[in-house]
Phi, psi and omega in degrees: 000128181274130178262119179281144178294142178288141178285135180273103181276000181276349183271096178283152176303142183283141174282134180301147181294327180246094184292326179299315179294317181294320179293321178298319179295320179291327176301317180292315182299318183270353192050057187254154171241137178255119177254131182229137176280156180300342183270004178282163177301150181307319180300320180291319177301321184288335180268349185286153174281322180222137176240140180186183172267187187299319181293312180299317181290328175296318178296318178296317179296324182288334188251357187290145174260004181291156176276336181226142176243120175258113187256105176272089182194220178242175193302315184296332178291317177294322175301318180300318177298321179290323177303319183275343185222072186296335184265001181260154172283121179244122184244143174237122186305322179227116184294343178276001179283082181269210181208124182297324179292313179300324181292340180281000183232077179293139184304316182298316180294322181289324177300319178293321178298315179296318180295332179282352180231066182297148178083359180271137171282133182259115173251118182246133173298141185300340178284064179209166182287165177299327179295322177288320177301322181294338178265005186256161175264323179217140172261150175221168171236174177294339178287324189240005186302314180297315181299319181291315181298325179294341179272353181274132178309141187295337180271003180267114177292148188231136163262132176242127182220163350263354189270115183291328182288316175297318179299317179297318178297317179297320178300318180294322183284330186255342185076010181270139173271126181229153173274121186256132167285138189268063176255163179202159178267131183296333179286307188286339178271359183257002177289140184267116176301315182300314182290327178294318177298318178297320176297320180295322177295320179288333181230071185297340179281348186276141171270145175264122178239136191219149175277143182293353172284350179291158178292151182308319180301328177286316182297330180299334181267355187284137171282334179210137178239130179189172177297172182302313180292327178292322176297320179298313180295320180296319181295333177285318186280332184291146177279352179297149181259355182214146183220138169262117192256109181261072169200181180303129190288357176302331181294337183296333177301314179288321178301315182291323178296320185276335180226068186297341181277351182261162180249136181234120186249118179293134176295137184276149175280175181297314182264166177278075184213183176265036186289352174276357173259136179286117182293335180281315177303322186281357174292331178286137176227165179299322180295316178297324178296318178299311184291329175297317179289320181296316185263356181057040179198150006286132179261140176269125176231156180219145170300138185299324179297317178294317181300313181295320179294324179283336181293321184301309178292333175294317179296321177298319177300313182296324177292320184278352181264000000 
């Protein structure tokens, strides 16, 4: 009896030595576009075709002619791309790249919340699951939330979900009273007001720029409040030479590339940890991005009924923006 040699299952396929070159070759092979959020690692930002915040990336996803979309971001962003492109292959480098804010808004609980407020128009921040989008009337981003709410008739009551801090900021900017779902982002609610004030004392020349998802005590100290892309544009236009940046520090890579002569100081979290970095965004790596393209998985799929229901409020957002 002949004994066949056992197959060695411990030998995983080798990662190419030059991932940038390998990813470029796969982009051509798949006719793929790589979309990356500003909160991704610098290497991923550098290999991406387009970098942006949620609104910019939604527009890119809606207009792309590529056959495949590789979304270097978190799960709800890849879902958004699939909502807008049902016939395209949508890949997420790490399927565990979720979102703490989206997780604070479970669909069953939100359905009950919505039923308890009949007659309310539901405006949902794009940082939510496809199931929440499907229960919404209009989607918004931090870039366009104020603009969208200002277009709603004043006698129309509004539910705003899921981020309470963005909702509170929109209420202050528009003068509108809204019913807020009490969700929050673990990154933006962890910035330390005390440490930011201490940084400002140490760097009196620096402007404080902050994302509206931050808690009110942090926003009170900000010289400028805006979406991720708005913070980037402001840092370019401002004559200041130094900035304390109160949002996920991945954006500093682009700020530094565009304004190398300026200084960008990440706002510190409450604890002595890396809590100002989004742990979900950082699950994606250049190597995972390569293998996702190589193996055409993990692929994002959605039930067609959910996709169509979520598409309508997405389209309204794009029209109103």
